[in-house]
N, C-alpha and C positions, 0 to 999 in steps of 0.2 A: 504494500500499499504506499502511495507517495506521501511524503511529509508535506503538510500544508502549513503555511504561516498563519497564525491566529490573529495577527495584527492586520487591520484594514489597510489598503494601500494609501499612501500619503498623497494628499492633494496639495497643490500649490497653496502657499499662504493666501488667505482670503483677500488681504490688502495688496497683493502683488499686482493685480490688474489696475488698482487705483494708482499705485506708484508709477507704473509704466505710462498711464495716461497723463499723470502729472508731469513726468519727465518730458514726454512728447509735447505737451502743451507749452512747457517752459522753453524747450528747444524751438518750437514754432514761433513763439513770441520773440525770442532773441534773433532768430533768422529774419523775421519781418523787420525788426529794428535795424539789423545790419543792412538789409536791402534799402531801407529809407536813407540811411547814412551814405551808402554807396551811390545812390541816385543823386543825393545832394552834393556829394563830392564831385560826381561827374559833371554836374552843372557848373561847378567852380573850377573845372580843369584848367581854364585859361590863366588862373592866378597862381598856379603851381608849376614847378619845373617838371619835365618829362620824368626825370629820375624819381622825384617825390611821388608822382602819380603811379609809377611802376612799383615802387616799394609799398605804397599804401594798397594798391590793388592786390599785390602778392599777400600782404598781411590779412586783408579782408577775405581773400579766397581761403587762406589757411584757417582762419577763424571760423568761417562758414562751414568748412569741411569737418571741423572738430567740435562744433557746438554740441552735438549729441553726447560725445564722449565727455566733454567738459561738464555738461549739466548732470551727468550721471555720477560725477565725483563729488565727494563731500566738499561743500563750500564752492563747488564749481560755478553755481549760479552767481556767486559773489565775484568770482574771477571774471566771468563774462560781463557782468554789470560794470565792473571797474574798467574793463577794456572799452565798453561802449561809452562810458563817460569820457575816457581819453579821446576816443574818436569824435565825440561830440565837441570836444575842445577845439578840434580842427574844423569840423563841418558847421558847427554852431547851429545845428538843426533845431535843437530845443528852443533856442533864442529866436530864430527866424520864424518858426511856426507859431510862436506865442503859446506853446503848450508847456506844461510842466514836465520835466523829465520823469519817466516812469521806470527807468532802469537804475 
């Protein structure tokens, strides 16, 4: 007779779906904020050197590619928020749109 395990199979933690949705929502928010800054910076392209624009584009691409990974880390949202504030220091998006910074 086969040996059976008397323990019921373990199901994923009930809050794991909520955590995944929260991380996804946070990543989506940061991605949208990055897009806004990128568009704003693109409109200001004439005021910056080609090297500056190339460097900023590379940094934004890297950040955009790593948003999910950063948000999944402990305090990662704080890191992304800090980077967005630094980007805002260049784009001045929050000042030009008359909105309060949300990051």
